C-alpha positions as CSV (number, residue, x, y, z in Angstrom):
1,M,78.2,-76.7,-17.9
2,F,76.7,-79.7,-16.1
3,F,77.3,-78.1,-12.7
4,K,75.8,-74.8,-13.8
5,I,72.6,-76.6,-14.9
6,C,72.5,-78.5,-11.6
7,N,72.9,-75.2,-9.6
8,W,70.2,-73.6,-11.8
9,L,67.8,-76.5,-11.2
10,S,68.6,-76.4,-7.4
11,T,67.7,-72.7,-7.3
12,I,64.4,-73.2,-9.1
13,V,63.4,-76.1,-6.7
14,Q,64.4,-73.9,-3.7
15,K,62.2,-71.0,-4.9
16,I,59.3,-73.3,-5.4
17,R,59.7,-74.7,-1.9
18,I,59.8,-71.2,-0.5
19,C,56.6,-70.3,-2.3
20,L,54.9,-73.3,-0.8
21,S,56.2,-72.6,2.7
22,P,54.5,-70.4,5.3
23,T,54.9,-66.7,4.6
24,V,57.7,-64.9,6.3
25,K,56.6,-61.4,7.3
26,R,58.9,-58.5,8.3
27,D,56.0,-56.8,10.1
28,R,56.8,-56.4,13.8
29,Q,53.3,-57.4,14.8
30,A,54.1,-60.9,13.5
31,F,56.6,-61.3,16.4
32,N,54.1,-60.7,19.2
33,I,53.5,-63.4,21.8
34,H,51.0,-65.9,20.4
35,T,48.0,-67.2,22.3
36,E,47.3,-70.9,22.3
37,D,44.7,-70.5,19.6
38,T,47.1,-68.7,17.2
39,V,49.0,-70.6,14.5
40,V,52.7,-70.0,15.1
41,Q,54.5,-69.2,11.8
42,K,57.6,-71.2,11.0
43,I,59.9,-72.1,8.2
44,Q,62.2,-75.1,7.8
45,V,65.8,-74.1,7.6
46,S,66.4,-76.0,4.4
47,D,63.5,-74.0,2.8
48,I,64.9,-70.6,3.5
49,S,65.7,-68.5,0.4
50,L,69.2,-69.0,-1.0
51,K,69.9,-65.3,-0.7
52,Y,70.0,-65.8,3.1
53,T,72.0,-69.0,2.9
54,L,75.8,-68.4,3.4
55,A,77.1,-71.9,3.5
56,R,76.3,-75.6,3.9
57,K,78.4,-78.1,5.8
58,N,77.2,-81.6,6.5
59,N,74.0,-81.3,8.5
60,T,74.4,-77.5,9.1
61,I,73.1,-74.6,7.1
62,Y,74.7,-71.2,7.9
63,L,72.2,-68.3,7.6
64,S,72.6,-64.6,7.2
65,T,71.0,-62.6,10.0
66,A,69.4,-60.4,7.3
67,C,66.7,-63.2,7.2
68,P,63.5,-61.7,8.5
69,L,63.1,-64.3,11.2
70,F,66.2,-63.0,12.9
71,I,65.3,-59.9,15.0
72,W,67.9,-57.2,15.6
73,K,67.5,-55.0,18.6
74,G,69.5,-52.0,19.9
75,I,70.2,-50.7,16.4
76,G,67.7,-47.9,16.5
77,N,67.2,-46.2,13.1
78,N,69.9,-48.3,11.6
79,S,69.0,-51.0,9.1
80,K,72.2,-53.1,9.6
81,Y,74.0,-54.3,12.7
82,F,77.4,-53.4,11.3
83,M,76.5,-49.7,10.9
84,P,77.8,-47.1,13.4
85,R,75.4,-46.4,16.2
86,I,75.0,-42.8,15.0
87,P,75.6,-42.8,11.2
88,S,76.1,-39.9,8.8
89,L,77.4,-37.4,11.2
90,K,78.2,-34.0,9.6
91,N,80.6,-32.5,12.2
92,N,84.2,-33.5,12.8
93,Y,84.6,-35.8,15.8
94,S,87.7,-37.2,17.5
95,R,89.2,-40.5,16.3
96,E,88.3,-42.0,19.7
97,F,84.6,-41.1,19.2
98,R,84.6,-42.5,15.6
99,L,86.2,-45.7,16.8
100,N,83.7,-46.2,19.6
101,N,80.7,-45.1,17.6
102,A,81.4,-47.9,15.2
103,C,81.3,-50.5,18.0
104,S,78.3,-52.9,18.2
105,C,77.6,-51.8,21.7
106,G,74.0,-52.5,22.7
107,Y,73.3,-54.5,19.6
108,K,71.3,-57.7,20.2
109,L,70.2,-60.6,18.1
110,I,67.1,-62.7,18.9
111,F,65.7,-65.8,17.1
112,S,63.7,-68.9,18.0
113,T,64.5,-72.4,16.7
114,N,64.1,-76.1,17.6
115,S,67.5,-76.9,16.1
116,S,69.5,-79.5,18.2
117,F,72.3,-77.0,18.1
118,I,73.2,-73.4,17.3
119,D,76.6,-72.5,15.8
120,I,77.2,-68.8,15.9
121,N,80.2,-67.4,13.9
122,I,81.1,-63.8,14.2
123,L,83.9,-61.9,12.4
124,L,85.1,-58.6,14.0
125,K,86.7,-55.6,12.2
126,K,88.5,-54.2,15.2
127,I,88.9,-54.6,19.0
128,I,89.2,-51.4,21.0
129,I,91.7,-52.0,23.8
130,S,90.9,-50.6,27.3
131,R,93.2,-50.9,30.2
132,N,90.6,-52.1,32.7
133,M,88.7,-54.6,30.6
134,S,89.4,-58.3,29.7
135,L,89.2,-59.7,26.2
136,Q,85.8,-61.3,26.9
137,A,84.4,-57.9,28.0
138,L,85.9,-56.1,25.1
139,A,85.2,-58.5,22.3
140,G,83.0,-61.3,23.7
141,I,79.3,-62.2,23.1
142,D,76.9,-63.2,25.8
143,V,74.3,-65.8,24.9
144,Y,71.0,-66.2,26.8
145,E,67.9,-68.3,26.5
146,I,64.8,-66.3,27.2
147,T,61.3,-67.3,28.1
148,E,58.1,-65.5,29.0
149,E,59.1,-65.7,32.7
150,D,62.9,-65.3,32.8
151,H,66.2,-65.5,31.1
152,K,69.0,-68.1,31.5
153,W,72.7,-67.3,30.8
154,L,74.3,-69.9,28.4
155,G,77.8,-68.5,28.4
156,C,80.2,-65.8,27.2
157,Y,82.3,-66.5,24.1
158,A,85.3,-64.5,22.9
159,P,88.2,-64.6,20.5
160,N,91.2,-66.7,21.6
161,N,93.5,-63.6,21.8
162,F,93.7,-59.9,20.9
163,Y,95.0,-60.8,17.5
164,D,92.1,-63.1,16.7
165,L,89.1,-61.4,15.2
166,S,86.7,-64.4,15.1
167,I,84.2,-65.7,17.7
168,R,82.8,-69.2,17.6
169,C,79.9,-70.4,19.8
170,H,78.4,-73.9,19.6
171,I,75.5,-74.7,21.9
172,H,73.6,-78.0,22.0
173,N,69.8,-78.3,22.5
174,S,69.2,-82.0,22.9
175,D,65.4,-81.8,23.7
176,K,64.7,-80.3,20.2
177,K,62.0,-78.0,21.8
178,I,61.6,-74.4,20.6
179,H,64.1,-72.2,22.3
180,T,64.5,-68.4,22.0
181,Y,68.1,-67.2,22.0
182,L,69.3,-63.7,22.8
183,I,72.9,-62.7,21.8
184,F,74.6,-59.6,23.1
185,L,77.2,-58.4,20.6
186,P,80.6,-57.1,21.7
187,I,80.5,-53.6,23.4
188,F,84.1,-52.5,22.6
189,S,84.5,-54.1,19.2
190,Q,83.4,-53.4,15.6
191,T,81.4,-56.3,14.1
192,A,81.8,-57.2,10.4
193,C,79.7,-60.3,10.0
194,V,77.3,-62.6,11.9
195,K,76.2,-65.9,10.7
196,V,74.1,-68.6,12.5
197,G,74.4,-72.3,11.8
198,L,71.3,-74.4,12.4
199,E,70.3,-78.1,11.7
200,K,69.0,-78.2,8.2
201,S,65.9,-80.2,9.2
202,S,65.0,-77.8,12.0
203,Y,62.7,-74.8,11.9
204,I,62.9,-71.1,12.8
205,Y,59.8,-69.8,14.5
206,N,58.1,-66.5,14.1
207,I,57.4,-66.0,17.8
208,S,58.0,-63.4,20.4
209,S,61.2,-62.8,22.4
210,N,59.2,-61.5,25.4
211,I,61.2,-58.2,25.0
212,N,59.2,-55.2,24.0
213,L,59.6,-54.7,20.2
214,E,58.2,-51.2,20.3
215,A,59.9,-48.0,21.4
216,P,63.1,-48.6,23.4
217,I,64.8,-46.7,26.1
218,A,67.7,-44.5,25.0
219,I,70.8,-43.9,27.2
220,Y,73.4,-41.2,26.4
221,G,76.6,-41.1,28.3
222,S,80.3,-41.9,28.7
223,S,82.4,-45.0,28.8
224,I,80.4,-46.1,31.8
225,T,77.3,-46.2,29.6
226,Q,79.2,-48.0,26.8
227,G,80.1,-50.7,29.3
228,C,83.6,-50.0,30.4
229,A,84.9,-52.1,33.3
230,C,82.1,-54.7,33.2
231,S,83.3,-58.3,33.1
232,R,81.2,-59.3,30.1
233,P,78.9,-57.6,27.6
234,A,75.5,-58.4,29.2
235,L,76.7,-56.9,32.5
236,S,76.9,-53.4,31.3
237,Y,74.2,-51.3,33.1
238,A,72.4,-50.6,29.8
239,N,72.2,-54.3,28.9
240,Q,71.2,-55.2,32.5
241,L,68.4,-52.6,32.3
242,S,67.3,-54.3,29.0
243,L,67.1,-57.7,30.7
244,S,65.4,-56.5,33.9
245,L,62.8,-54.4,32.2
246,K,62.4,-56.8,29.2
247,Q,62.7,-53.7,27.1
248,D,65.0,-52.8,24.2
249,V,67.7,-50.2,25.1
250,L,69.6,-48.1,22.6
251,N,73.1,-47.5,24.0
252,F,74.6,-44.2,23.0
253,G,77.6,-44.5,25.4
254,F,80.9,-43.1,23.9
255,S,84.1,-43.8,25.8
256,G,86.2,-40.7,26.2
257,S,83.5,-38.6,24.5
258,A,79.8,-37.7,25.3
259,R,80.4,-33.9,25.4
260,G,76.9,-32.9,24.8
261,E,77.1,-32.3,21.1
262,S,73.8,-30.8,19.6
263,E,74.1,-33.1,16.6
264,I,74.1,-36.2,18.8
265,A,71.1,-34.9,20.7
266,A,69.2,-34.3,17.5
267,N,70.0,-37.9,16.3
268,I,68.8,-39.4,19.6
269,A,65.7,-37.3,19.5
270,S,64.9,-38.6,16.0
271,Q,64.7,-42.2,17.3
272,K,61.5,-43.8,18.3
273,I,62.0,-44.1,22.1
274,S,60.0,-44.4,25.3
275,A,62.4,-42.9,27.8
276,I,65.8,-41.2,27.9
277,V,68.7,-41.4,30.4
278,M,71.4,-38.7,30.3
279,E,74.5,-40.0,32.1
280,Y,76.6,-37.1,30.9
281,D,79.0,-35.7,33.5
282,H,82.5,-37.0,32.7
283,N,84.4,-36.0,29.6
284,V,83.7,-32.3,29.4
285,D,85.0,-29.6,31.7
286,L,82.9,-27.4,33.9
287,G,82.5,-24.7,31.3
288,G,81.6,-27.2,28.6
289,L,79.1,-28.9,30.9
290,E,77.4,-25.6,31.8
291,K,77.3,-24.6,28.2
292,T,75.8,-27.8,26.8
293,H,73.8,-29.7,29.4
294,Y,70.6,-27.7,29.3
295,N,70.9,-27.3,25.6
296,F,71.2,-31.1,25.1
297,Y,68.1,-31.6,27.3
298,S,66.1,-28.9,25.4
299,I,66.8,-30.5,22.0
300,L,65.6,-33.9,23.4
301,R,62.5,-32.3,25.0
302,K,61.6,-30.3,21.9
303,N,61.4,-33.4,19.8
304,K,60.1,-35.8,22.5
305,L,57.4,-33.9,24.3
306,N,55.9,-36.7,26.5
307,V,59.0,-38.9,27.0
308,P,60.4,-39.2,30.5
309,I,64.0,-37.9,30.8
310,I,66.3,-39.0,33.7
311,L,69.3,-36.8,34.5
312,L,72.1,-38.8,36.2
313,S,75.3,-37.3,37.6
314,R,78.6,-39.1,38.1
315,C,78.6,-42.0,40.4
316,S,82.3,-41.7,41.4
317,G,81.7,-38.3,43.1
318,G,84.9,-36.9,44.7
319,F,87.1,-39.8,43.5
320,S,87.5,-38.6,39.8
321,V,87.3,-34.9,40.7
322,S,87.5,-33.0,43.9
323,A,84.5,-32.8,46.1
324,E,84.2,-29.1,45.4
325,E,84.1,-29.7,41.6
326,E,81.7,-32.6,42.0
327,E,79.4,-30.2,43.8
328,K,79.7,-27.6,41.1
329,R,79.0,-30.2,38.4
330,F,75.9,-31.5,40.2
331,K,74.7,-27.9,40.6
332,I,74.8,-27.5,36.8
333,I,72.9,-30.7,36.2
334,S,70.3,-29.9,38.9
335,S,69.9,-26.5,37.3
336,T,68.8,-28.2,34.1
337,Y,66.3,-30.1,36.2
338,H,64.9,-27.1,38.1
339,T,64.7,-24.9,35.0
340,A,62.8,-27.6,33.2
341,I,60.4,-27.9,36.1
342,A,59.9,-24.2,36.2
343,N,59.1,-24.3,32.5
344,G,56.3,-26.8,33.1
345,D,58.2,-30.1,32.4
346,H,56.8,-32.6,34.9
347,N,58.3,-35.6,33.2
348,I,61.9,-35.0,34.2
349,Y,63.8,-36.8,37.0
350,L,67.1,-36.2,38.8
351,L,69.4,-38.9,40.3
352,R,72.5,-37.9,42.1
353,G,75.0,-40.6,41.2
354,D,77.3,-39.8,44.2
355,N,74.6,-41.1,46.5
356,L,74.3,-44.5,44.9
357,F,77.5,-46.1,46.3
358,D,77.8,-46.2,50.1
359,N,81.2,-47.9,49.8
360,K,83.0,-46.8,46.7
361,E,85.9,-49.2,47.4
362,K,83.5,-52.1,46.7
363,C,81.8,-50.4,43.7
364,L,84.6,-49.0,41.6
365,V,87.6,-50.4,39.7
366,D,89.4,-47.1,39.4
367,D,88.6,-43.4,40.1
368,R,85.3,-43.4,38.0
369,H,84.2,-46.7,36.5
370,P,81.9,-49.0,38.4
371,N,82.7,-52.7,38.7
372,D,80.0,-55.4,38.3
373,Y,78.7,-54.8,41.8
374,G,78.5,-51.0,41.2
375,I,76.9,-51.6,37.8
376,K,74.2,-53.8,39.5
377,I,73.4,-51.0,41.9
378,L,73.2,-48.4,39.1
379,S,71.1,-50.7,36.9
380,Q,68.7,-51.5,39.8
381,T,68.3,-47.8,40.7
382,L,67.4,-46.9,37.1
383,T,65.0,-49.9,36.9
384,N,63.2,-48.8,40.1
385,T,63.1,-45.2,38.8
386,L,61.5,-46.3,35.5
387,H,59.1,-48.5,37.3
388,T,57.8,-45.5,39.3
389,I,57.4,-43.5,36.1
390,G,55.4,-46.0,34.1
391,D,55.0,-49.6,32.8
392,F,58.3,-50.7,31.4
393,N,57.6,-54.4,31.6
394,G,57.2,-54.8,27.9
395,L,54.1,-55.4,25.9
């Protein structure tokens, strides 16, 4: 009884402290870059509501990332980071698609704090094994510090082995200045829980991440888009695009899938997005590509009248298929482009992936997947293309 009374009193005191602390708003506008004459909102970690407090250990308070001062990116219309990238699908899809759809590919966490350390603990549900990827690429997290000018890599952290489903990351910040952290979640693993440990006397700040919080870029494609064969999560071309453009990116890459399903197109079209990339030329045969490619584009365009759409063909060219088939596949994709132009669409763009890599031996790890060097070329090409289209430098 004594302990129950103590806990009850502690809860009351905590709520009073929260009421007296600066207001924490969920409104996105509260996270814009502040000028020098604007008061930066903040809240002391020890004052954060108990419903966001998961554990206390010595000088550390572990917080749920549902707290409004933690910003989730890359989750699109989803409300939670542990939801499938495309939830509530009606049609039957393969087991491979469902496994990869549930991966936290493209999900990113951002927060600002002056804590002398951050202690990130992540529990995974499942690791999807791929023959050409390391454990840190499949199940690791990449941690960056970001500023208004640039970003700094702080390391990649992964489970100890393929049977371990936990990730632990501890980073010191001895200067106790305000730092903004960006964490890329695993791209071939399903995430169950994320908690962040901070110094109890420190503050979390309601400040900008210098990445556009408004409409992101959406990328639809195969295992290449999901991030297959990159050496760590942040080096997938979708995540590289996000870093280089300082723009949020929704990753709709599905290893072994991406067959141009109408339901997927409709879901992507329902998102608030500023540009679309269709890297869709791998896991469907010639007949299927011809049947679905223009239809997929038309669903996107019908719902997104003014959004630029970039069509990208396979980068591996005649390695993964014969040169003759590669030419036929590109003809189908270019037909979508030319038909769209003929119908008055002047915001559509075509990139021939086979022209990107002068030396495929240096750019590929197998017959179709780019290595880090090839991914860099692909990411830079898309970055340059988007720069020519409009301002994708963030707000």
